[in-house]
C-alpha positions as CSV (number, residue, x, y, z in Angstrom):
1,M,47.6,34.4,74.8
2,G,49.1,31.9,77.5
3,I,50.5,29.4,75.5
4,Q,49.9,26.6,78.0
5,K,46.6,26.8,77.5
6,L,46.9,23.6,74.5
7,F,42.8,22.3,73.9
8,T,42.9,19.7,70.7
9,C,42.3,21.0,67.3
10,A,39.2,18.3,66.9
11,A,37.7,19.3,70.0
12,L,37.3,22.7,69.7
13,M,36.3,22.6,66.1
14,P,32.9,21.5,66.5
15,L,31.9,24.9,69.5
16,F,34.1,27.0,66.1
17,L,31.1,25.7,63.4
18,L,28.5,26.3,66.2
19,L,29.4,29.5,67.2
20,S,30.7,31.0,63.5
21,G,28.6,30.0,61.7
22,C,25.4,31.7,63.0
23,H,26.6,35.1,62.1
24,A,25.8,36.3,58.8
25,G,27.7,40.2,59.6
26,H,25.4,42.2,61.5
27,L,22.1,41.6,60.8
28,S,19.7,41.6,63.8
29,S,17.7,38.6,65.5
30,N,14.9,39.3,67.9
31,G,15.6,42.6,68.0
32,L,19.5,42.2,68.6
33,T,22.2,43.2,66.5
34,R,24.8,40.0,66.1
35,L,28.3,41.2,67.1
36,R,31.6,38.6,66.4
37,L,34.5,38.8,69.0
38,Q,37.3,37.3,67.4
39,L,39.1,35.7,70.7
40,D,43.0,35.3,70.1
41,W,43.0,31.8,71.6
42,Y,40.5,29.2,73.3
43,P,38.5,30.1,75.8
44,Q,40.2,31.2,79.1
45,P,40.4,33.7,82.0
46,E,42.3,36.6,80.3
47,H,39.2,36.2,78.2
48,G,37.3,36.7,81.4
49,G,35.0,40.3,81.3
50,F,33.5,39.1,77.7
51,F,32.1,35.8,78.8
52,E,30.8,38.0,82.1
53,A,29.2,39.7,79.6
54,Q,27.6,37.4,77.9
55,R,26.6,35.2,80.7
56,R,25.1,38.2,82.9
57,G,23.3,39.6,80.2
58,F,25.2,43.2,79.6
59,Y,25.4,42.6,75.9
60,K,22.1,41.4,75.6
61,A,20.7,44.6,77.1
62,A,22.7,46.6,75.3
63,G,20.7,45.5,72.0
64,L,23.8,42.6,71.4
65,E,23.8,39.2,70.6
66,V,27.7,38.9,70.9
67,T,29.2,35.7,70.0
68,L,32.8,34.7,71.5
69,V,34.7,32.7,69.0
70,P,37.8,31.0,69.2
71,L,40.6,31.4,67.5
72,P,41.2,28.6,65.2
73,E,44.6,26.7,64.4
74,Y,47.1,28.5,62.6
75,A,44.7,31.6,62.1
76,S,45.3,35.4,62.4
77,V,42.7,37.5,64.1
78,A,44.1,40.1,62.1
79,Q,43.1,38.3,59.3
80,L,39.6,37.3,60.1
81,V,38.7,40.6,61.1
82,S,40.4,42.7,58.1
83,T,37.9,40.4,56.1
84,G,34.9,40.7,57.6
85,K,35.3,36.8,59.4
86,A,34.5,39.1,63.0
87,E,33.8,42.3,63.3
88,I,35.9,42.8,66.3
89,G,38.9,41.0,67.3
90,L,41.5,41.1,70.4
91,G,44.9,42.0,69.9
92,S,48.0,44.1,71.3
93,S,48.4,48.0,70.6
94,D,51.9,47.9,69.0
95,Q,50.4,45.1,66.6
96,I,47.7,47.5,66.1
97,L,50.3,50.6,64.8
98,E,52.6,48.0,63.5
99,W,49.4,46.4,60.8
100,D,48.8,49.6,60.2
101,S,52.4,50.8,59.3
102,N,52.1,47.4,57.3
103,G,48.8,49.1,55.0
104,L,45.8,47.0,57.4
105,P,43.4,49.9,58.6
106,L,43.0,48.7,61.7
107,I,41.9,50.5,64.6
108,A,42.3,50.4,69.0
109,I,38.6,50.5,70.1
110,A,39.6,50.0,74.0
111,A,41.7,48.4,76.2
112,T,41.0,44.8,77.0
113,M,44.2,45.0,79.8
114,Q,46.0,48.4,80.7
115,H,49.6,46.5,81.5
116,D,50.9,43.6,79.2
117,P,51.6,40.4,80.8
118,Q,53.9,38.7,78.9
119,A,57.2,38.5,80.9
120,V,60.5,36.5,81.3
121,M,60.5,33.1,83.4
122,V,63.8,31.9,84.9
123,H,64.4,29.3,87.0
124,A,64.8,30.8,91.0
125,A,68.5,30.5,90.8
126,S,69.6,32.0,87.7
127,A,71.9,34.9,87.7
128,I,69.0,36.9,85.7
129,H,67.3,39.1,87.4
130,S,66.4,42.0,85.6
131,L,66.1,42.5,81.2
132,K,69.4,43.8,81.4
133,D,70.9,40.7,82.8
134,L,69.9,39.5,79.8
135,D,73.0,39.5,78.1
136,G,75.1,36.7,77.1
137,H,72.3,34.5,77.5
138,T,70.0,32.5,74.7
139,I,65.9,32.9,75.2
140,A,63.2,30.9,73.9
141,A,60.7,33.8,72.5
142,Q,58.0,34.5,70.2
143,T,59.6,35.0,66.6
144,G,60.2,38.5,65.6
145,A,59.3,39.5,69.1
146,T,59.4,43.6,69.2
147,W,59.7,43.8,73.1
148,L,63.2,41.8,72.5
149,K,64.5,44.4,70.1
150,Y,63.1,47.3,72.4
151,V,64.8,45.9,75.2
152,I,68.1,45.1,73.2
153,R,68.6,48.7,72.3
154,R,67.5,50.0,75.6
155,Y,69.8,48.3,77.3
156,N,72.4,48.2,74.9
157,L,72.7,44.2,75.1
158,G,75.4,43.0,72.4
159,N,75.4,39.0,72.7
160,V,71.5,37.9,73.0
161,R,70.7,35.1,70.8
162,Q,67.0,33.9,70.5
163,I,65.4,30.8,69.4
164,P,62.1,30.2,68.6
165,A,59.3,29.8,71.2
166,T,57.1,26.2,71.9
167,L,54.0,25.2,73.1
168,S,55.8,23.8,76.0
169,I,58.0,24.0,79.4
170,A,59.7,20.8,78.6
171,N,62.4,22.5,77.6
172,F,62.4,24.9,80.5
173,L,62.3,22.0,83.2
174,A,65.1,20.5,81.6
175,D,67.2,23.0,81.4
176,P,68.4,24.7,85.0
177,Q,69.5,28.0,82.3
178,Y,66.6,27.8,80.1
179,V,64.8,31.4,79.8
180,Q,61.5,31.5,77.9
181,Q,58.4,34.4,77.0
182,V,56.0,33.3,79.1
183,F,52.3,35.0,80.0
184,V,53.1,35.6,84.0
185,T,49.3,34.1,84.1
186,S,49.6,31.1,82.6
187,E,53.4,29.1,82.0
188,P,54.5,30.1,86.2
189,F,51.2,27.9,86.7
190,F,52.6,25.0,84.8
191,A,56.1,25.2,86.1
192,K,55.5,25.6,89.6
193,E,53.2,22.6,88.9
194,A,55.9,20.6,87.8
195,G,57.8,21.1,91.0
196,A,60.0,24.0,89.4
197,A,60.8,27.2,91.7
198,V,60.8,30.4,89.7
199,R,61.1,33.7,89.5
200,T,59.3,36.1,86.3
201,I,60.9,39.5,85.0
202,L,57.9,41.6,83.4
203,I,58.4,42.9,80.2
204,S,56.8,46.6,81.4
205,S,59.4,47.2,83.4
206,S,61.5,48.0,80.6
207,G,59.2,50.8,79.7
208,Y,57.5,48.5,76.5
209,D,54.2,48.2,77.5
210,P,50.9,48.1,75.1
211,Y,47.7,47.9,75.8
212,R,46.1,45.2,75.3
213,V,42.9,46.1,73.1
214,Q,39.5,45.2,71.0
215,F,39.8,46.6,68.1
216,T,37.8,46.8,64.3
217,T,38.9,47.9,60.8
218,R,38.3,51.8,59.8
219,Q,35.7,51.3,58.0
220,F,33.3,49.4,60.3
221,A,34.1,52.1,63.3
222,A,33.1,54.6,61.1
223,E,30.0,53.1,59.7
224,H,29.2,51.9,63.2
225,P,30.3,53.8,66.1
226,Q,26.9,53.6,68.9
227,L,26.8,50.0,68.0
228,L,30.9,49.6,68.6
229,R,30.2,52.1,72.5
230,K,27.7,49.8,73.3
231,F,29.9,46.8,73.1
232,V,32.4,48.5,74.9
233,R,30.4,49.9,77.5
234,A,29.1,46.1,78.2
235,S,32.7,44.9,78.1
236,I,33.9,47.2,80.7
237,R,30.8,46.0,82.9
238,G,31.7,42.5,82.1
239,W,35.4,43.2,82.8
240,Q,34.7,44.6,86.1
241,S,32.3,42.5,87.7
242,Y,34.5,39.9,86.4
243,L,37.6,41.0,88.6
244,R,35.1,40.9,91.4
245,D,34.0,37.2,91.1
246,P,35.4,35.3,88.6
247,G,34.1,31.9,89.8
248,P,30.2,31.4,88.2
249,T,32.4,32.8,84.8
250,D,35.1,30.9,85.8
251,A,32.9,27.7,85.9
252,L,31.5,28.2,82.2
253,L,35.3,28.3,80.9
254,L,35.6,25.0,82.0
255,K,32.7,23.8,79.9
256,L,34.0,25.5,77.2
257,N,38.1,24.6,77.4
258,P,37.9,21.7,79.1
259,A,41.7,22.0,79.3
260,L,41.7,23.8,81.9
261,N,41.2,23.2,85.6
262,P,39.8,24.8,88.3
263,K,43.3,25.7,90.1
264,Q,45.1,27.0,87.4
265,E,41.9,29.2,86.6
266,A,42.6,30.7,90.1
267,F,45.7,30.8,89.4
268,T,45.1,32.9,86.8
269,A,42.2,35.5,88.4
270,K,44.9,35.8,91.1
271,E,47.1,37.0,88.7
272,L,45.3,39.2,86.8
273,A,43.7,40.9,89.6
274,D,47.0,41.4,91.8
275,G,48.8,42.5,88.9
276,G,46.5,45.3,87.7
277,F,46.4,44.1,84.5
278,I,43.1,45.0,83.7
279,N,42.2,47.9,86.1
280,G,45.6,49.3,86.1
281,G,46.2,49.0,89.6
282,D,42.9,51.3,90.8
283,A,41.2,49.7,92.9
284,S,37.6,51.3,92.2
285,D,38.2,49.6,88.1
286,A,37.3,52.7,86.7
287,E,40.7,52.5,84.1
288,V,39.1,49.7,82.9
289,G,39.0,49.8,79.4
290,Q,40.6,53.2,79.5
291,M,43.5,54.5,76.6
292,T,45.5,57.8,76.6
293,A,47.0,59.2,73.5
294,S,50.0,60.3,75.2
295,R,50.7,56.5,75.7
296,W,50.1,56.0,72.3
297,T,52.3,58.0,71.0
298,S,54.9,57.3,73.5
299,E,54.6,53.3,72.2
300,Y,54.7,54.8,68.2
301,R,57.9,56.2,69.0
302,Q,59.2,52.9,70.4
303,L,58.1,50.9,67.3
304,E,60.0,53.7,65.3
305,S,62.7,53.7,67.5
306,V,63.7,49.6,66.9
307,G,62.9,50.3,63.0
308,V,59.5,47.7,62.7
309,L,57.5,50.3,61.5
310,T,57.2,49.2,57.2
311,A,55.7,53.4,56.9
312,P,55.7,55.8,58.9
313,I,52.0,56.2,60.3
314,N,49.9,59.1,62.5
315,P,49.4,57.1,65.2
316,S,46.3,58.7,66.5
317,K,44.6,56.7,63.4
318,A,45.5,53.8,65.2
319,Y,43.0,54.1,68.4
320,T,39.7,55.8,69.0
321,L,39.0,57.6,72.6
322,K,34.7,58.1,70.8
323,C,33.8,55.2,72.0
324,L,34.8,55.5,75.8
325,Q,33.3,58.4,76.1
């Protein structure tokens, strides 16, 4: 997720091999059913609810033995799940719709985040105060970023230059005019630690606001609906618990990912809570994990409007609400 949260591949690989090697599909061991959750990055607070559910035994109480697998360098979560290397993966709702349009039979089973924490980061003195102000500027963004295509179309921006995002904020720190795609839970921390005064503009302010989701293959969803319900319910419980007190699980994450530090974790946990990214701003946490058909349909229409879908699909086939019932 956050591209600043670096961890050397060599240091992580023994952990990855240990975690991934203990699974052979969804066999039972000691009465527990094994599941692998393929993370979209290295262990970090943005995964806190899943590690909380594991640490506090919520998965075990549901009859599950869940392994949380860090993402190998250069790997694709969609490919790993599609080929059976993991039963469940982490992604976003716009990715699911695009993947399905490309012929990958993947289906979202729950929301990890109600709102997208991606944003544009600028220096505090920048003349850019909203996404419509990007006209005439260069932005470092992920190659083929769908959100940027949407923003350009919505605000009729005729002169936006895109350059590839990097795994660093060095260019941002060196150039007071630099504009960079970030996660508000990550890069602003490092920029501020380096002495930069920054502002962020959430991409969701444009109306483009995909869920972060948990997904599986349609075949696995059809064959194991009760198993997925148990996983989703335990994960929701984990996120609700993590939001109340992230400290113990953040201490675990420090051991799993030594590139983290307590100050960084505290920043991320506060951003997740204050921004309502996990619970949608509902203090009761009742919205954790939830999705709606209307929002999926609206997002599908947004993707149609910018021409990123390879072929038309029925958006209702890209998600299921059964695991939330």
